[in-house]
Each structure stands twice: as C-alpha cells, then as structure tokens.
Backbone as a chain_set.jsonl record, in Angstrom:
{"seq": "MEDVRTKRADIASDHHLLVAKMKLKLKKHRTTSQKVVLSNGFQAFRGPLNREETTMKSNWKGIKEPITSNCHEVLGRKKHHHKEWITVDTLDKIQERRNKKAEINISRTRAEKAKAQAEYAEENKQVKRSTRTDKSKYVENLATTAEKAARERNMRQLHNITKKLSGNRRKPELPVKTKKAM", "coords": {"N": [[0.849, -1.174, 0.0], [0.569, 2.137, -0.898], [-0.613, 4.585, -0.144], [-3.064, 5.654, 2.097], [-6.007, 7.304, 2.745], [-8.303, 9.351, 4.56], [-9.169, 11.895, 4.049], [-10.661, 14.989, 4.75], [-13.24, 13.99, 5.101], [-14.867, 14.094, 7.232], [-17.804, 14.574, 7.86], [-21.245, 15.28, 8.592], [-22.43, 12.572, 8.258], [-23.037, 9.04, 7.699], [-21.172, 7.976, 6.089], [-17.855, 7.089, 5.153], [-15.258, 8.31, 3.504], [-12.793, 6.618, 1.816], [-9.669, 6.393, 0.495], [-7.361, 4.538, -1.247], [-4.151, 3.629, -2.383], [-2.689, 1.107, -4.123], [0.169, -0.669, -5.081], [1.613, -2.83, -7.356], [4.543, -4.577, -7.999], [7.051, -5.832, -10.271], [8.807, -8.903, -9.734], [11.681, -8.648, -7.756], [15.181, -8.922, -6.999], [15.855, -10.276, -3.862], [17.244, -10.332, -0.576], [18.027, -13.142, 1.555], [17.033, -12.805, 4.156], [14.954, -10.96, 3.839], [13.258, -12.511, 2.27], [12.507, -14.51, 4.059], [11.074, -13.059, 6.023], [8.924, -12.048, 4.498], [7.801, -14.429, 3.494], [6.974, -15.674, 5.842], [5.049, -13.853, 6.619], [3.129, -14.081, 4.594], [2.284, -16.675, 4.862], [0.064, -16.816, 6.389], [-2.036, -16.321, 4.667], [-2.583, -18.682, 3.323], [-3.808, -20.56, 5.014], [-6.654, -19.876, 5.9], [-7.992, -19.717, 3.42], [-7.884, -22.209, 2.238], [-9.676, -23.915, 3.448], [-12.814, -25.629, 3.112], [-15.433, -24.936, 3.952], [-16.025, -21.94, 4.107], [-16.912, -18.549, 4.734], [-17.706, -15.433, 3.105], [-17.118, -13.323, 4.775], [-15.292, -14.433, 6.616], [-13.257, -15.097, 4.844], [-12.478, -12.528, 3.991], [-11.602, -11.473, 6.424], [-9.474, -13.2, 6.878], [-7.748, -12.379, 4.873], [-7.402, -9.642, 5.312], [-6.29, -9.268, 7.941], [-3.578, -10.45, 7.903], [-2.364, -8.74, 5.993], [-2.564, -6.16, 7.156], [-1.173, -6.592, 9.567], [1.391, -7.293, 8.634], [2.048, -4.921, 7.294], [2.102, -3.084, 9.451], [4.185, -4.203, 10.901], [6.432, -4.185, 9.162], [6.459, -1.602, 7.938], [5.574, 0.207, 9.897], [3.808, 2.787, 11.754], [2.607, 5.788, 10.328], [3.527, 8.959, 11.376], [1.392, 11.515, 12.198], [1.474, 14.846, 11.316], [0.354, 17.723, 12.695], [-1.044, 20.971, 12.018], [0.958, 23.745, 12.929], [-0.241, 25.657, 14.489], [-2.379, 24.576, 15.834], [-3.682, 23.781, 18.957], [-3.16, 21.588, 21.818], [-5.475, 21.254, 23.276], [-7.449, 21.714, 21.351], [-6.953, 19.535, 19.678], [-7.734, 17.487, 21.391], [-10.473, 18.046, 21.504], [-11.146, 17.501, 18.868], [-10.727, 14.769, 18.818], [-12.741, 13.984, 20.587], [-14.925, 14.696, 19.029], [-14.668, 12.828, 16.963], [-15.24, 10.536, 18.429], [-17.928, 11.039, 19.036], [-19.001, 10.878, 16.485], [-18.596, 8.192, 15.964], [-20.382, 7.158, 17.806], [-22.768, 7.916, 16.591], [-22.736, 6.264, 14.367], [-22.957, 3.727, 15.51], [-25.366, 3.725, 16.776], [-28.586, 2.344, 17.465], [-31.356, 2.836, 17.475], [-33.727, 5.253, 16.205], [-34.12, 7.405, 17.907], [-31.86, 7.336, 19.562], [-29.959, 7.85, 17.593], [-30.684, 10.434, 16.734], [-30.218, 11.881, 19.074], [-27.46, 11.449, 19.349], [-26.586, 12.707, 17.015], [-27.246, 15.35, 17.566], [-25.521, 15.849, 19.713], [-23.115, 15.521, 18.353], [-23.249, 17.658, 16.539], [-23.086, 19.833, 18.286], [-20.538, 19.393, 19.378], [-19.048, 19.651, 17.059], [-19.393, 22.376, 16.498], [-17.989, 23.442, 18.672], [-15.397, 22.544, 18.077], [-14.866, 23.91, 15.686], [-15.012, 26.56, 16.607], [-12.9, 26.57, 18.432], [-10.679, 26.016, 16.772], [-10.729, 28.286, 15.173], [-10.138, 30.315, 17.079], [-7.589, 29.454, 17.869], [-6.129, 29.75, 15.493], [-6.344, 32.514, 15.078], [-4.993, 33.483, 17.337], [-2.443, 32.483, 16.784], [-1.777, 33.856, 14.405], [-1.831, 36.437, 15.392], [0.308, 36.351, 17.237], [2.407, 35.929, 15.419], [2.272, 38.354, 14.044], [2.965, 40.195, 16.059], [5.608, 39.377, 16.582], [6.681, 39.981, 14.105], [6.432, 42.761, 14.068], [8.163, 43.366, 16.154], [10.566, 42.42, 15.039], [10.786, 44.209, 12.929], [11.145, 46.614, 14.307], [13.623, 46.076, 15.444], [15.121, 45.946, 13.203], [15.581, 43.499, 11.932], [15.71, 42.028, 9.184], [15.684, 39.522, 7.925], [14.195, 37.778, 9.604], [11.794, 39.196, 9.573], [11.107, 39.028, 6.863], [10.762, 36.228, 6.58], [8.574, 35.755, 8.31], [6.648, 37.319, 7.049], [6.394, 35.951, 4.618], [5.337, 33.58, 5.606], [2.891, 34.45, 6.644], [1.62, 35.495, 4.366], [1.218, 33.344, 2.625], [1.488, 32.746, -0.086], [2.243, 30.395, -2.019], [3.117, 29.418, -4.78], [3.578, 27.152, -7.503], [6.556, 27.106, -9.45], [6.573, 28.513, -12.75], [6.894, 26.443, -15.498], [8.977, 26.268, -18.381], [7.91, 26.026, -21.85], [8.666, 23.182, -23.696], [8.506, 22.134, -26.282], [7.028, 22.779, -29.541], [4.467, 21.872, -29.433], [3.661, 22.262, -26.893], [4.253, 20.388, -24.891]], "CA": [[0.0, 0.0, 0.0], [1.327, 3.373, -0.957], [-1.234, 5.711, 0.514], [-4.449, 5.457, 2.516], [-6.442, 8.577, 3.314], [-9.698, 9.678, 4.795], [-9.025, 13.336, 4.169], [-11.813, 15.872, 4.633], [-14.471, 13.222, 4.992], [-15.527, 14.122, 8.525], [-19.023, 15.356, 7.728], [-22.337, 14.712, 9.383], [-23.091, 11.445, 7.606], [-22.481, 7.762, 8.127], [-20.226, 7.527, 5.068], [-16.454, 7.396, 5.386], [-14.521, 8.243, 2.254], [-11.502, 5.969, 1.997], [-8.935, 6.301, -0.76], [-6.138, 3.765, -1.044], [-3.369, 3.328, -3.571], [-1.886, -0.103, -3.993], [1.076, -0.783, -6.208], [2.219, -4.142, -7.517], [5.777, -4.477, -8.767], [7.632, -7.077, -10.739], [9.663, -9.536, -8.744], [13.059, -8.191, -7.783], [16.112, -9.731, -6.216], [15.801, -9.986, -2.435], [18.145, -11.115, 0.26], [17.333, -14.259, 2.208], [16.302, -12.351, 5.339], [13.694, -10.383, 3.375], [12.404, -13.601, 1.807], [11.964, -15.202, 5.234], [10.063, -12.201, 6.644], [7.737, -12.002, 3.65], [7.145, -15.739, 3.408], [6.275, -15.88, 7.114], [3.864, -12.999, 6.627], [2.117, -14.545, 3.654], [1.814, -18.011, 5.233], [-1.266, -16.671, 6.983], [-3.043, -16.334, 3.608], [-2.858, -20.028, 2.823], [-4.652, -21.322, 5.929], [-8.106, -19.681, 5.866], [-8.579, -19.856, 2.095], [-7.876, -23.608, 1.816], [-10.814, -24.619, 4.029], [-13.949, -25.712, 2.194], [-16.603, -24.244, 4.48], [-15.671, -20.583, 4.517], [-17.828, -17.504, 4.294], [-17.039, -14.261, 2.544], [-16.623, -12.531, 5.898], [-14.083, -15.063, 7.157], [-12.212, -14.934, 3.822], [-11.99, -11.151, 4.052], [-10.848, -11.344, 7.669], [-8.226, -13.931, 6.679], [-6.869, -11.607, 3.991], [-7.158, -8.314, 5.875], [-5.417, -9.293, 9.116], [-2.149, -10.585, 7.574], [-1.864, -7.551, 5.293], [-2.378, -5.063, 8.1], [-0.112, -6.905, 10.533], [2.678, -7.169, 7.94], [2.31, -3.496, 7.052], [2.505, -2.459, 10.713], [5.473, -4.757, 11.316], [7.514, -3.775, 8.267], [6.474, -0.169, 7.676], [5.296, 1.015, 11.075], [2.72, 3.742, 11.578], [3.026, 7.12, 9.919], [3.217, 9.965, 12.373], [0.637, 12.607, 11.594], [1.931, 16.154, 11.765], [-0.728, 18.684, 12.644], [-0.633, 22.354, 11.798], [1.686, 24.212, 14.114], [-1.045, 26.565, 15.29], [-3.433, 23.852, 16.552], [-3.265, 23.47, 20.32], [-3.482, 20.248, 22.317], [-6.88, 21.291, 23.676], [-8.239, 21.545, 20.128], [-6.787, 18.147, 19.236], [-8.601, 16.679, 22.256], [-11.855, 18.256, 21.069], [-11.304, 16.784, 17.598], [-10.869, 13.349, 19.162], [-14.087, 13.815, 21.142], [-15.85, 14.75, 17.896], [-14.592, 11.515, 16.304], [-15.979, 9.587, 19.273], [-19.361, 11.313, 18.853], [-19.381, 10.343, 15.176], [-18.677, 6.735, 16.114], [-21.644, 6.891, 18.497], [-23.835, 8.025, 15.587], [-22.698, 5.093, 13.491], [-23.33, 2.487, 16.197], [-26.68, 3.844, 17.413], [-29.508, 1.349, 16.915], [-32.7, 3.376, 17.274], [-33.748, 6.615, 15.648], [-33.994, 8.359, 19.009], [-30.434, 7.366, 19.924], [-29.227, 8.483, 16.503], [-30.987, 11.864, 16.774], [-29.505, 12.429, 20.233], [-26.03, 11.43, 19.032], [-26.333, 13.727, 16.002], [-27.289, 16.652, 18.24], [-24.256, 15.967, 20.448], [-22.052, 15.693, 17.355], [-23.342, 19.019, 16.009], [-22.557, 20.736, 19.319], [-19.089, 19.167, 19.443], [-18.489, 20.204, 15.828], [-19.347, 23.825, 16.692], [-16.89, 23.735, 19.595], [-14.132, 22.326, 17.367], [-14.681, 25.025, 14.753], [-14.74, 27.758, 17.394], [-11.564, 26.428, 19.009], [-9.666, 26.166, 15.715], [-10.707, 29.698, 14.78], [-9.4, 31.095, 18.077], [-6.177, 29.053, 17.801], [-5.501, 30.359, 14.319], [-6.23, 33.963, 15.27], [-3.9, 33.703, 18.292], [-1.187, 32.199, 16.082], [-1.504, 34.969, 13.487], [-1.535, 37.608, 16.234], [1.68, 36.189, 17.732], [3.316, 36.172, 14.296], [2.272, 39.788, 13.755], [3.75, 40.9, 17.084], [7.036, 39.099, 16.364], [7.085, 40.726, 12.906], [6.612, 44.154, 14.491], [9.396, 43.407, 16.947], [11.684, 42.27, 14.102], [10.898, 45.457, 12.167], [11.752, 47.608, 15.2], [15.038, 45.729, 15.632], [15.695, 45.915, 11.849], [15.948, 42.123, 11.593], [14.98, 41.858, 7.927], [15.52, 38.104, 7.594], [13.056, 37.269, 10.36], [10.611, 39.892, 9.076], [10.771, 38.447, 5.558], [10.245, 34.869, 6.79], [7.234, 35.845, 8.899], [5.758, 37.844, 6.013], [6.125, 34.848, 3.696], [4.47, 32.621, 6.289], [1.562, 35.034, 6.763], [0.988, 35.717, 3.06], [0.761, 32.047, 2.141], [1.575, 32.624, -1.542], [3.204, 29.349, -2.376], [2.775, 28.917, -6.105], [4.612, 26.381, -8.167], [7.188, 27.921, -10.487], [6.1, 28.236, -14.1], [7.884, 25.713, -16.264], [8.979, 26.702, -19.781], [7.409, 25.089, -22.847], [9.847, 22.545, -24.266], [8.327, 21.908, -27.715], [5.994, 23.608, -30.149], [3.167, 21.312, -29.084], [3.444, 22.576, -25.469], [4.314, 19.16, -24.104]], "C": [[0.887, 1.227, 0.0], [0.719, 4.443, -0.068], [-2.674, 5.346, 0.871], [-4.886, 6.733, 3.204], [-7.935, 8.582, 3.582], [-9.79, 11.185, 4.948], [-10.345, 14.056, 3.904], [-13.127, 15.116, 4.46], [-15.24, 13.225, 6.3], [-16.729, 15.061, 8.436], [-20.126, 14.637, 8.481], [-23.097, 13.658, 8.588], [-22.438, 10.16, 8.083], [-21.495, 7.209, 7.11], [-18.813, 7.952, 5.435], [-15.72, 7.216, 4.075], [-13.15, 7.657, 2.533], [-10.864, 5.81, 0.633], [-7.64, 5.573, -0.476], [-5.467, 3.538, -2.386], [-2.54, 2.095, -3.281], [-1.044, -0.234, -5.249], [1.688, -2.172, -6.216], [3.439, -3.991, -8.406], [6.184, -5.847, -9.268], [8.579, -7.61, -9.682], [11.082, -9.007, -8.878], [13.902, -9.033, -6.842], [16.069, -9.301, -4.754], [16.819, -10.839, -1.711], [17.345, -12.193, 0.975], [16.541, -13.803, 3.429], [14.971, -11.726, 4.938], [12.732, -11.473, 2.926], [11.75, -14.316, 2.98], [10.856, -14.377, 5.87], [8.789, -12.198, 5.814], [7.032, -13.349, 3.573], [6.405, -16.063, 4.705], [4.991, -15.063, 7.158], [2.764, -13.526, 5.737], [1.683, -15.983, 3.899], [0.391, -17.938, 5.778], [-2.367, -16.665, 5.927], [-3.481, -17.748, 3.254], [-3.847, -20.786, 3.706], [-6.145, -21.103, 5.745], [-8.724, -19.941, 4.498], [-8.639, -21.304, 1.625], [-9.049, -24.4, 2.384], [-12.006, -24.583, 3.072], [-15.138, -24.888, 2.67], [-16.192, -22.873, 5.012], [-16.71, -19.617, 3.985], [-17.021, -16.337, 3.754], [-16.421, -13.421, 3.659], [-15.329, -13.122, 6.464], [-12.939, -14.995, 6.147], [-11.607, -13.538, 3.888], [-11.153, -10.933, 5.308], [-9.496, -12.033, 7.543], [-7.251, -13.205, 5.773], [-6.451, -10.304, 4.659], [-6.143, -8.336, 7.016], [-3.947, -9.503, 8.774], [-1.57, -9.36, 6.866], [-1.6, -6.43, 6.288], [-1.268, -5.357, 9.098], [1.261, -6.816, 9.883], [3.035, -5.713, 7.687], [2.769, -2.803, 8.327], [3.891, -2.931, 11.137], [6.616, -4.208, 10.47], [7.605, -2.26, 8.147], [6.324, 0.682, 8.928], [4.152, 1.97, 10.787], [3.29, 5.1, 11.203], [2.604, 8.116, 10.994], [2.563, 11.151, 11.68], [1.112, 13.928, 12.183], [0.793, 17.149, 11.584], [-0.163, 20.062, 12.336], [-0.01, 22.874, 13.088], [0.85, 25.11, 15.005], [-2.156, 25.863, 16.061], [-2.916, 23.443, 17.927], [-3.699, 22.056, 20.705], [-4.949, 20.17, 22.726], [-7.791, 21.08, 22.462], [-8.137, 20.121, 19.604], [-7.633, 17.198, 20.085], [-10.07, 16.815, 21.847], [-12.133, 17.533, 19.753], [-11.483, 15.293, 17.861], [-12.25, 13.061, 19.752], [-15.131, 13.83, 20.028], [-15.853, 13.426, 17.131], [-15.366, 10.464, 17.1], [-17.491, 9.777, 19.124], [-19.839, 10.768, 17.512], [-19.494, 8.824, 15.226], [-19.961, 6.345, 16.833], [-22.825, 6.978, 17.533], [-23.899, 6.749, 14.764], [-23.144, 3.811, 14.185], [-24.694, 2.571, 16.873], [-27.681, 2.953, 16.688], [-30.9, 1.915, 16.643], [-32.606, 4.795, 16.729], [-33.565, 7.664, 16.734], [-32.533, 8.479, 19.447], [-29.629, 8.101, 18.861], [-29.449, 9.994, 16.501], [-30.241, 12.539, 17.922], [-28.006, 12.507, 19.948], [-25.683, 12.48, 17.982], [-26.36, 15.127, 16.604], [-25.996, 16.886, 19.021], [-23.09, 16.203, 19.49], [-22.055, 17.119, 16.807], [-22.772, 20.025, 17.006], [-21.04, 20.619, 19.413], [-18.399, 19.761, 18.216], [-18.375, 21.723, 15.919], [-18.183, 24.21, 17.595], [-15.534, 23.58, 18.915], [-13.85, 23.491, 16.429], [-14.326, 26.31, 15.488], [-13.312, 27.733, 17.94], [-10.478, 26.597, 17.95], [-9.587, 27.61, 15.242], [-9.907, 30.537, 15.775], [-7.914, 30.742, 18.067], [-5.47, 29.737, 16.645], [-5.341, 31.859, 14.505], [-5.126, 34.296, 16.271], [-2.545, 33.505, 17.625], [-0.806, 33.358, 15.16], [-1.152, 36.222, 14.278], [-0.108, 37.542, 16.789], [2.7, 36.422, 16.628], [3.404, 37.66, 13.979], [3.092, 40.56, 14.789], [5.243, 40.621, 16.927], [7.542, 39.807, 15.115], [7.305, 42.195, 13.242], [7.901, 44.316, 15.285], [10.621, 43.301, 16.041], [11.877, 43.54, 13.283], [11.524, 46.553, 13.021], [13.242, 47.368, 15.376], [15.804, 45.683, 14.311], [16.271, 44.538, 11.497], [15.145, 41.726, 10.354], [14.76, 40.384, 7.562], [14.296, 37.525, 8.303], [11.756, 37.91, 9.873], [10.152, 39.303, 7.74], [10.17, 37.046, 5.717], [8.825, 34.879, 7.358], [6.232, 36.352, 7.868], [5.405, 36.764, 4.998], [5.148, 33.851, 4.31], [3.039, 33.154, 6.384], [0.857, 35.185, 5.418], [0.471, 34.424, 2.457], [0.784, 31.897, 0.636], [2.658, 31.624, -1.892], [2.781, 28.747, -3.703], [3.923, 28.105, -6.659], [5.253, 27.261, -9.237], [6.68, 27.521, -11.866], [7.212, 27.579, -14.891], [7.83, 26.156, -17.716], [8.429, 25.611, -20.696], [8.605, 24.507, -23.579], [9.718, 22.286, -25.759], [7.225, 22.812, -28.241], [4.596, 23.145, -29.769], [2.813, 21.539, -27.615], [3.397, 21.326, -24.615], [5.6, 19.091, -23.356]], "O": [[1.827, 1.341, 0.787], [1.428, 5.128, 0.67], [-3.407, 4.796, 0.05], [-4.228, 7.202, 4.133], [-8.714, 7.904, 2.912], [-10.422, 11.684, 5.879], [-11.049, 13.752, 2.941], [-14.019, 15.57, 3.743], [-16.172, 12.44, 6.468], [-16.668, 16.205, 8.886], [-19.945, 13.513, 8.949], [-24.276, 13.836, 8.283], [-21.423, 10.181, 8.779], [-21.028, 6.08, 7.259], [-18.6, 9.044, 5.963], [-15.576, 6.095, 3.587], [-12.425, 8.152, 3.396], [-11.424, 5.184, -0.266], [-6.899, 5.947, 0.434], [-6.127, 3.287, -3.394], [-1.784, 2.05, -2.311], [-1.506, 0.06, -6.351], [2.216, -2.635, -5.205], [3.373, -3.346, -9.452], [5.732, -6.877, -8.767], [9.087, -6.864, -8.846], [11.621, -8.928, -9.982], [13.381, -9.762, -5.998], [16.224, -8.122, -4.438], [17.201, -11.917, -2.168], [16.115, -12.15, 0.991], [15.48, -14.359, 3.712], [13.964, -11.933, 5.615], [11.529, -11.38, 3.17], [10.578, -14.687, 2.91], [9.808, -14.919, 6.223], [7.693, -12.33, 6.358], [5.802, -13.409, 3.587], [5.329, -16.66, 4.672], [3.97, -15.523, 7.669], [1.587, -13.431, 6.084], [0.792, -16.472, 3.205], [-0.387, -18.883, 5.643], [-3.518, -16.971, 6.242], [-4.645, -17.97, 2.919], [-4.644, -21.574, 3.198], [-6.859, -22.063, 5.456], [-9.883, -20.351, 4.425], [-9.382, -21.605, 0.69], [-9.385, -25.458, 1.852], [-12.181, -23.625, 2.318], [-15.782, -24.212, 1.868], [-16.033, -22.682, 6.217], [-17.308, -19.835, 2.932], [-15.804, -16.271, 3.928], [-15.329, -12.874, 3.5], [-14.383, -12.389, 6.755], [-11.78, -14.853, 6.536], [-10.388, -13.375, 3.847], [-10.11, -10.281, 5.256], [-8.488, -11.526, 8.035], [-6.041, -13.398, 5.892], [-5.289, -9.907, 4.584], [-5.234, -7.507, 7.05], [-3.111, -8.78, 9.316], [-0.423, -8.984, 7.108], [-0.533, -5.817, 6.266], [-0.496, -4.461, 9.44], [2.204, -6.319, 10.5], [4.189, -5.314, 7.846], [3.719, -2.021, 8.298], [4.68, -2.151, 11.67], [7.652, -3.812, 11.004], [8.693, -1.692, 8.242], [6.894, 1.771, 9.007], [3.591, 1.959, 9.692], [4.336, 5.506, 11.708], [1.463, 8.106, 11.457], [3.094, 11.712, 10.722], [1.145, 14.101, 13.401], [0.329, 17.388, 10.469], [1.047, 20.281, 12.392], [-0.405, 22.49, 14.189], [1.196, 25.309, 16.17], [-2.821, 26.502, 16.876], [-1.851, 22.839, 18.049], [-4.493, 21.419, 20.013], [-5.592, 19.137, 22.543], [-8.782, 20.354, 22.542], [-9.127, 19.56, 19.135], [-8.185, 16.225, 19.571], [-10.816, 15.836, 21.842], [-13.229, 17.012, 19.547], [-12.291, 14.632, 17.208], [-12.856, 12.031, 19.459], [-16.102, 13.075, 20.069], [-16.906, 12.955, 16.701], [-16.054, 9.616, 16.531], [-18.244, 8.804, 19.09], [-20.953, 10.254, 17.41], [-20.382, 8.24, 14.605], [-20.566, 5.322, 16.514], [-23.776, 6.204, 17.643], [-24.979, 6.221, 14.498], [-23.653, 2.901, 13.53], [-25.139, 1.598, 17.482], [-27.64, 2.819, 15.465], [-31.553, 1.513, 15.68], [-31.56, 5.44, 16.785], [-32.93, 8.693, 16.508], [-32.031, 9.58, 19.675], [-28.73, 8.879, 19.179], [-28.505, 10.756, 16.289], [-29.7, 13.633, 17.763], [-27.359, 13.505, 20.265], [-24.611, 13.082, 18.041], [-25.585, 15.993, 16.199], [-25.441, 17.985, 18.997], [-22.189, 16.99, 19.78], [-20.997, 17.722, 16.63], [-22.063, 20.955, 16.622], [-20.339, 21.626, 19.514], [-17.301, 20.306, 18.317], [-17.383, 22.3, 15.474], [-17.474, 25.18, 17.327], [-14.627, 24.38, 19.141], [-12.73, 24.0, 16.38], [-13.452, 27.061, 15.054], [-12.607, 28.742, 17.912], [-9.465, 27.249, 18.202], [-8.501, 28.108, 14.943], [-9.095, 31.371, 15.374], [-7.069, 31.62, 18.236], [-4.356, 30.241, 16.793], [-4.313, 32.422, 14.13], [-4.4, 35.273, 16.089], [-1.609, 34.266, 17.87], [0.347, 33.788, 15.138], [-0.273, 36.984, 13.877], [0.601, 38.548, 16.812], [3.739, 37.038, 16.861], [4.484, 38.171, 13.681], [3.831, 41.477, 14.433], [6.061, 41.52, 17.117], [8.708, 40.197, 15.061], [8.256, 42.808, 12.758], [8.637, 45.287, 15.105], [11.606, 44.009, 16.247], [13.009, 43.91, 12.974], [12.338, 47.334, 12.53], [14.031, 48.31, 15.45], [17.004, 45.411, 14.301], [17.312, 44.434, 10.85], [14.053, 41.166, 10.455], [13.746, 40.046, 6.951], [13.463, 36.865, 7.682], [10.731, 37.236, 9.773], [8.958, 39.105, 7.517], [9.182, 36.717, 5.061], [7.975, 34.097, 6.931], [5.098, 35.876, 7.816], [4.256, 36.665, 4.565], [4.251, 33.344, 3.637], [2.083, 32.396, 6.223], [-0.36, 35.023, 5.332], [-0.597, 34.407, 1.844], [0.143, 30.983, 0.115], [3.83, 31.97, -2.04], [2.157, 27.686, -3.742], [5.087, 28.337, -6.332], [4.57, 28.072, -9.863], [6.394, 26.352, -12.123], [8.332, 28.086, -14.951], [6.743, 26.398, -18.24], [8.474, 24.427, -20.364], [9.471, 25.252, -24.037], [10.734, 22.223, -26.45], [6.571, 23.521, -27.477], [3.651, 23.933, -29.782], [1.78, 21.062, -27.145], [2.575, 21.227, -23.704], [5.841, 18.126, -22.632]]}, "num_chains": 1, "name": "protein.A"}
C-alpha cells in the first residue's frame, strides 16, 4: 500500500470516504532475510482460504489481518503532523468529535441516533470555534514578532514571517519545451 487517506471526509453522515493506492511491482532480487520475513507474513493467507466451508466474511478477515499486521510490522505507523497553530486542547476536542461520530454510526434506534447527532453538532461547533481562536492567536503572535523584528531591523526574520503570513506558495512556471506545449 502506498497511501491510505480519509481526508476531509468528517461530515455529518455515516459515510467514510476511503482512498487507497496499492502498487504491484515485478519480482526483484531480495536477500534471504527479506524472503523469510515475507514468506512468514504470507503463510497466513494459505490457511483460511484452503478450508472448504468458509464464508465471505471469514475470507476477508483472513486476507485483511495478515496484510495489516505485515504493514505495521515492516512499515510502522506514519506519524501525523498537525498544523503548528493547533493546540493540544483543540486536538482533544477533535478526538471527542470523532468519538461522537462513532456513536452516531453504532446507534440502533432513531432516538439514539438523533440524540447522538445533536451531540455531534454541538461538538463540531466547539471544534470550529476552538480552531478559529487558535488560528487567530497564532496569526496575532506572528504579527507581534514581525513588528518586533521590524523595530530591531531584523529583515531576515521579518521576511520569513511575512512569507508565512501571506501564504503565496505557487509552483514555479515551467517553460514550454516543444511547439506542441508538451
């Protein structure tokens, strides 16, 4: 697996957008230690699929668990880097919002679901309010440090802060290499 994302899919619905990229390569030369690790990992595939009385659910479980365990063992977990202006308190509120969404998805009756959706909406408002205040505090701190740098005539720091505040990060324009613009 190259990439798995659920980016910007945290909306008030029971759907979870999941995008995954998988890449298969041709066989390449491996050392014996790599062969042993991979063969041990893929031994788990052979057991559940060889049985005659299997269901689709058990087949999927038999495929999913070895893949995820091998990925965690070999690759490890990717550390998520949050924006530098988001505080720990806001991250806790985001986690609470995720928990509220999980409650919506596991609710069994309409009354439970309506109650869970109301709680989720309130939590969502708090998260938005908290992120707005965090960002405004961050920008305010940058502005005060920029003013201080301007008073001290520290042009390098002033330029870096101005670039960070402006946010104009465009890709450079590449020249046309042929007449066909390719």
